[in-house]
N, C-alpha and C positions, 0 to 999 in steps of 0.2 A: 337291601343288598347294595344299592348304589351308595347310600350314605356311609356304610361300613367301608366300602372300598376307598372312597374319597378320604376318609379319616386315615386309612392305612397308607395309601399311596400318594395322595395329592394334597396332603395337609399344607404343604409349602405355599400353595397358591394364595393363602390369606396372610402370609407373612411379608411385610414390607421389605425386610432385609434380604429377601431372596427374589425380589421383583426385578426382572431383567429389563434393561432399557431398550429403546427401539433402534439403537445404532448397530450397524453391521459388526458382528463378532465382538460386541462390547457388553459386558455384564458388570459394569463398575458398581452398580447398586448392591452387589453381593457384599460389599464392605461397609454398607451403611448400617444404621441402627446400633452402633457401638461395636460392631465387628471390625477390628482394625487390621486383621490379617486372615487371609483365607485358611491358613493352617488351623485357626481356632475353630473353624467349622468342622474339620475332619479329625479333631481331637475329641469331639463330642458325638455320642451315639445318636441322640435325637436329631441334631443338626445334620449329621451325615445322612440319616434316613430321609429327612425332609428334602435335602438336596437331591437325593436319589429320586424322590417322588416328582420333583419338578422336571426332571429329564423327560418324563412322559407327557409333559404339558401340551405338546403339539401333535399328539396322536390324531389322525383324521376323525372328524365327526360328520358322517354323511347324512345325519338327520338335519343338519343345519342347511337346509336346501334352499332357503330364500335369502340367506344373509350374503349380500353382494360383497361385503368387505372382509369376510372371514377367509383367511388364506388357507386354512386347513378344513374348511367347511365344504359344502356341496353346492356351490354356485354353478358347478359344471353342468348340472342337469338343465339349468336355465340358459346356459350358453351353447348347448348342443341342440340337435334337432329333436328335442323331447318336450321342452316346456317354454313358456313365455312367462316372465314375471316382471313387474313394473320396475323393481329395483335394478335388475340387470339392464333394462332399457335405458334408465336414467344415467347409468355409468358408461354408456357408450359401447358396451361389448358387442352390440349388434351392428356397429358401424366401424369405420376405419380409424381406430384409435392409434396412439403412438406410445413410445416408451416413457414419456413423461407424464401421461395422464391415465395409465392403466391402474387397476386395482387387483385384488386377489393375489398379489405377489407373495411368493413364499421365501424369497431370497433372504431378507433380513430376519424374518421370523425363524427360519430353520437354522440359519447360521448362529443365531443366539443359542438355540437348543444344542447345536453341535458343540459350541464352546462350553456350555454347561457340562456336556458329556465328557469333553476332553479334560476339563478340570477334575471331574470325578474320577476318571480313569487314572489320572496322574497322582491324585492325593489320597484316595480312599485306602484305608488300612484297618486291620483288626484292632479293636479297642478292648483292653482288659478291664475288669471290674476295679473300681477305685475306692469302693466302700461297701458297706452292707446294703444289699438290694440294689446295687448300682447296675445300670444297663451295660450289656456287653455286646460287642460286634465280633462274631467268630470268623475264623478264616473261611469256613464253609459259606457263611453268609456273604462275605466279601467276594468270594469267587462267583457266587450266583448273581450278586448285584452287578459285578463287572461284566458278566456275560450278557445280562439284560441291557445294560447301558451300551455295550458294544453293539448289540442288535439295534437299539434305538438310533444310535449314530448312523449305522448303515441304512436304516429305514429313512432317516432324514435325507441322506444323500440320494437315496432312490427317488424320493419325492421331489427333490431338486432336479434330478436328471429327467424325470418324467415331464417336467415343465420346460426346462431350459436346455436340455441336452448336456454337453460337457460343462463341468463347473470346477472351480478350484477345490482341491482336496487339502483340508487343514486338519491335522491330527494333534496339534499342540495348542495349549491355552494361551495363545498370544493375544495382544490387545489390538484395538482398532488401528493404532498407529503402526504397530508391527506388520499388520496385514495389508497395508496400502498397496504393496507391490507384488501381490500373489497373482500369477496368471492362471488362466483356465487349464486344467489338465485335459488330455485327450479323452474322447468318449470311451475308448477301450480301457484307458487307465482307470476311469471312474467305475466302469462296469467290473473290472477285475478287482478293484479295491473293495467295492461293496460285496462281491462274491467271497473274497478271502475273509472279510470281517464276519460275514454271516456263518461261514464254515467254522471259524474259530469260536464264535458265540455259541453255536449249536452244541458244542462239546459239554458245556456246563449249564445249559438251560433246562428248565423243568420239562418233563415229558407228559404226554396225555395218557389216559383221560384225565382232564382237569375240570370237566364241567360240573362235577359234584361239589366243587368248592366255588360257589358263585361269587363270593366276596373277592375272589382273585381271578375271575374269568377274563378280565381285561389284561392281565399280566401276560406278556408274550411267552410262548413256549417253543420247544423244539419244532413242533409242527408249524407254528407261525413263521419261524425263520426259514424253514424249508419251503413254505409257500411263497414267501417273499423272494427267495432265491429263484424259484421257478418263474415268477413274474418278471424278475430282472432279466432272465435269459430270453423270455418271450419278447421283451422290448429290444434286446440286443439283436434278435433275429429278424425283427420286423423291418419293413422297407424304410421307415423314417430314420432308423439308427443303423441300417445295414446297407448303406450305399445308394438308397433310393432318393434321397433328398439332394439332388444334383447341385443345387445352389450352395449347399453347405460343404461340399467336398473340397472347395478351394479356400475355405476359411482357415487362417493360420494365426498363431501368436506372433508377436513382434519378432521372435527369433526364427520364424519360418516353420515352426512345429505345426503339423496338421492336427485339427481337432476332430474331424469326422472321418470314419474309415470307409474304404471301398467295400463292395459286396463280398461277404465271406459265407459261403454255404455251410461251413462247419458250425456256424452259430445256430442254425436251424437244428442240426443234429444234437448240439449241446442242449438246446431248449427242450427237445424231446426227452433226452436222457434225464435232465433234472426234474422235469414234470413227472416222468415215470417213477423216479425215485420218491418224490413226494406222494404220489398216489399209492404206491406200494406201502408206504408208511401209513397213509390215511386209512387204507383198507385193513389194517391190522386191528380193527375194532375201535379205531379212534374217531373217525368221521364217517358220516353217511348222509345221503339225501334225506331230508326230513319228510316223513309221511305220518299222517294222523294215526292215532291209536284206533283199534277197531277196524271196521270195514273201510278199505282205502277210499278216500274221497279227495280227488285232486284239488277241488276248490277249497276245501277245508284245510288241506295240507299247505297250499300256497299262502293262505291267510295266517295260519298258526305259526308258520316258519319264521315270520318277522316279529312275533309277539312275545316269545320266551326264548331263553337260552336253550339250545338244542345241539345235537351232534353234527348238524350241517355247518354250524358256525365255527370257523377256524379262528377268527379274531374279531373281537368287538370291543367297544369302549364303554365305560360306565358314564362318561360325559355324554350328554345328549341335548338336543334342542327340541324335543317333543313338547316340553312345557306343559301347559294345561289348556283345556277348552275355553278358558276365560282370560288367558294372557297370550300375548303374541308369541307364537311358536308354530311348529309344524301342524299340530292338530287343528288349530284355529285357522291356519292358512288354507287348509284343504277342505274346510267345512263351508258349505254354500251359505250365501247371505240370508237365505230364507230360514236357516236354522239358528238357534240361539248362539250368539257370539261369533257366528261365522264371518270370515273375511273373504273367502273365495278367491285367493290371490295367486294360486299356482295353476296356470292354464296349460293344458296339454295340446300340442299342435296336432293337426289333422294327419300329418305324415306318420306320426307314431301310432295313432288310432288305426290307420289303414294297414299298418304292418302286422297287427295281431291276426292270427289265423282264425279260421272258422272252427267249429267244434269237430269237423271231420279232418282237421289237420292241414287243410289246404288254404292258400291265401285268397284274398278277395279278388285279386287280379292275377293274370298269368305272370309267372316268373321264369327264370331260366331253368329252375330245377323242379318246379311243381306247377301243374295247371291250376287255374282258378277253380274255386269250389262252385259247383252248380247250385248250391243252396243260398248263395249270397244274393241279396236284392238291394239295389242302390236307392230305389224309390218306394213310396208307399209306406203303410203303417201296419203293425201287427201288435200282438199283446205280449208284454213281458211283466211278470209278477203282477198281473191284473191292471197294468197301465198301458195305454196305447202309446207306443214309441215307434221311431223310425225303424224300418226293416234293416237298416244298416247295423243295428245293435242287437239283432236277434240271431241266435245260433252261433255266437262267437265262442272262442275258447275260454277256459276258466281264467287264464291270466288276464284277459281283457276285463272281465267283470271284477277281478281283484284289484285292478289298477286304475280304472277310469270311472268318473262320475259323469254320465251323459244325461241329456235332457229327457226327463221322464223316469229316471231311476229313483226308487224309493230310498230315503235315508234310513240307516240301519236301526235307529232307535225310534224316532218319531213316526216312521213309515210314511211320512209325507212325500209327495212327489216333488222333485226338483225340476222346474221348467225354466230353461234358459232363454226361450224365445221372447220376443216383444209381446207383452201382455201376459207373460207367465209370472212366476213368483220371484224371479231374480230382481234385485234392486238396482235398476240402471241409473239411479240418481246419484250414486256414489262411485268413486274410483274402484274398479274391479268388481262392481256390483254384479254384472253379468259377465262371465268370462269371455274375453274377446275372441277366443277360439271356439266357444260353445262347449268346452269340456273342463273339468277340474281333475286334478290328481286325486286318487283314492288309495293308492298303494301304500301300505304300512300304517294306515289309519287304524287305531284301535276301535273296534265296534262296541266297546263299552263306554267310550268317552262321550260326554255330552256337555253342552254349555250351561246347563241348569240342572237342578235336582230332578231326577226322573227315576222311575222304578228300574232297578238293575243297572243304573248308569252311574258313572263316576266322572269327575272333571280332570282326573290325572291318572294315567296308566303308564308305568315304566316299561320300556322295551329296550333291548340291546340295540345299540347303533353299530351295525355290522360293517366291518372293514373287508374281511375276506369270508367267502362261504364256498362250499365244495362245488356247487353247480358251476361256478365260474371256472374252476380249474378243470372240470370235465371238458368244458368247451375250449379252453386254452390248449389242452392236450390234443383234442380232436383237430384244432386249427393247425398246430405245429406238426403233428403227425401227417396231416394231409399235405403239407408243404414238402415233407421229406419222402413219404411213402403213401401216396393216395390209395393204393390198392389194399392197404392194411385194413382189415375189417373193424379194428378198434376206432377208426375215424368215425364211422357211423354208429358204432356201439355206444360210445360215450355221448355223442350228440343225442341219440335216441333215449338214453337214460334220463336226460333232462326233459325231453318231450314226453316220455312215459309218465313222469311225475306230474306233468301238466295235463295229463289225460289225453294225449295225442298219439296217433299211430306212428309207427316207424316210417322214416322217409322212404326207404326202399320198397315198402309196401304200396306206397302211393306212386312211386316212379322207380321201377327196377333199374332204369338207365343211370340213376345217380351213383350207384355203387362203383367206386373206383375212378370216377371222373373228378379230377382235381378241381376244375373250374366250378362244376355244379356243387360239389361238396363245400368248396370255399364259400360260395354264396349262401348255402343253406346254414352253415355254421355261423356266419356273420349275422344272418337274420335271426338265428336262435339267440345269439348273444344280445342282439338289439332288444329282443322281447323279454328274455329271462331277466336281464340285468337293468331293465329300463328304469331310469331316474336314480340309480344307485351310485352314480358318480363316475362310471367308467366309460360311457359312450363318448364323451368329449375326447378322451385320450385314445380310444380305440380307432375312431375314424382318422385320427392324425397318424397313429403308428402304421395303419394300413395305407395311408396316403390316398384316401378316397374323399377327403373333405371338400375337394374342389369339384366333385361330381355334381350333376344336376340334383336339385332338391327331390327327395324321394328315393335317391340312390346313394345315400350317405352324404350328400352335399350339405355344407353348412352355410353357404351363401346363396341368395336368390329369394324368390317369392314363396313365403310360407303361408299356409292356408288353415282355415277353420270353418266352422259353420257361421251362419249369419245371425247374430243376436239382435240385429235391427229388423229382422223379418218376423212375420207371424209364424204360426206353427208350421205352415207349409213352406214358406220362403226360408225359414230358419235352416232347414235341412238341405241346403245347397252350399257347395264349397265356394269360398271367396278368399281373396288375398287379404291378410290382415297385417302383414309386415314384410318388408324387404330387408334382408340381412346381407352383410358384407363378409366375404372370406377371400383373402389373398394368400398366396403361397407363403408369405412371411408368417402367417398365422399358424403354420404347422408347429412352430415353437414360440414360446413367450420371449419377449425381449428382456435382456438384463435391464433392470431399472436405470433410467437415465442418471439418477443421483449416484448410483454406484459406478457408472461409467465415468462420471466426472470426478468422483473421489479417487479413483485409481489412476487418473491422469494418463489414460491411454493404455495401461497395462492390460485391462480386460478388453477383448474384442467382442463386438456385438454379433448377434445371430443374423442370418441372412435376411435381407429385405427391410430391416429396421434401420432407418437412416440416422437415428440419434438415440 
């Protein structure tokens, strides 16, 4: 399936004449390889379709979780209070970096794709047959292609906004020289532009159900556009972009134009309405929370949901970085060192481990909305799958076991125990040998993949790299509805649907006082998002749009002392919390800085985000 899709949609990636250069808004290489005029591209069906394919080149790939330099990958899990990985540490994202030495920037990457989209929208046209068996490009195809490209252009602006806030809107295929003096548009202008583009694109995009055509499952549909529009308005209504970032309110262009808006409560109402519109569409037989076939098993459902295309997935990409169990990629990075080819490089922080619920649906410590579970034990040992492990890991919820490799857990194929303490079977003589936190990521690992030939094992298993899935939108709807109308029963209904699939009881069953309490419901929804979407690439942006990233560690804070177990201790001493890293977070980090090189190139036309002095 993956190979077929790439042949159909992304064939242009291997063609040098369509390789875009790294300059802002510059795609001069489009005229290389004998193509002397861009018109020659759009007079040819094959070249037109290849150009169309390249517009999709920067769709996010959230399986690329360890790649620190990938602008549209998922380094964000490592930069949030979820993971530690060595690559992120070396690039300084845990420290006080500046606009000249940052990476993971999307600015140039996405403006290249936006320019490709602009050229396509300006130049594409129907092409009639010019001979026997000649290819044709019909009016209907052109209309559908333009809708999809318009969607992708809107998506790229959304991903720019997510990182930088207000950005320049460019809708013409101008050159680098032409674009030197384009100022930033206001945030409201950017939001309204994306919204209008999505609404126009929706009119001619394919509709669901589309999952039976797996070769095309990554092609955006009407449902994808509606989902993106819903997330757009969630951002617009959230504190970061809705008057809560006080330092940004005074930022103006050279002509005095304000870039960030004051608080507008109507944006919350707008977000609720757009989310409801999408969910009504989704519930028309198009999307549903994934549950395994046969007798419902929460643990099996949570595992299988990431392994195959299914009706919970709204949008995924056929590009992925799972790779194989024998080459550097996700699967090898999450495999312990004591297993064949394991690199054990994605280390889960203790704060995320602690946030998973117990099997009774309660937290391990008292929270504002739920009392601690009486079954949790911080010390001592018990038996889990025939292995003596810390009581901290016994009786936890299914999502915990689906996401975390802890000391004593049996590997899924070899059945060998993985012991991370000093004297266990982790290799402490190599970098990342024993995870510095005492935990490895397990979520999204295929349990059929192995680093060597074994019965029932393979070295490569394709999985969709999920961009949007329905559970996230249930939680977004609950979040926004709670801000507008906390007494609405749908606030807890949609939160509980996610908990129910995870095998947990409803929140109001555990604490009747939570119903209708905006503050308690808000904390519960944020906790649910933290767990359900862990390491999927959203947490980094959620804590920023909520503006809780400066809180203490363990309460959404992204700066301070992060902890893990003690891999330098024996089996007893290992199971004690210790600080492994101190991270920096300042208010400037709520938004990325515009890259210094772009600030210099525009000669002062672009104004910088708050707190970044250069």
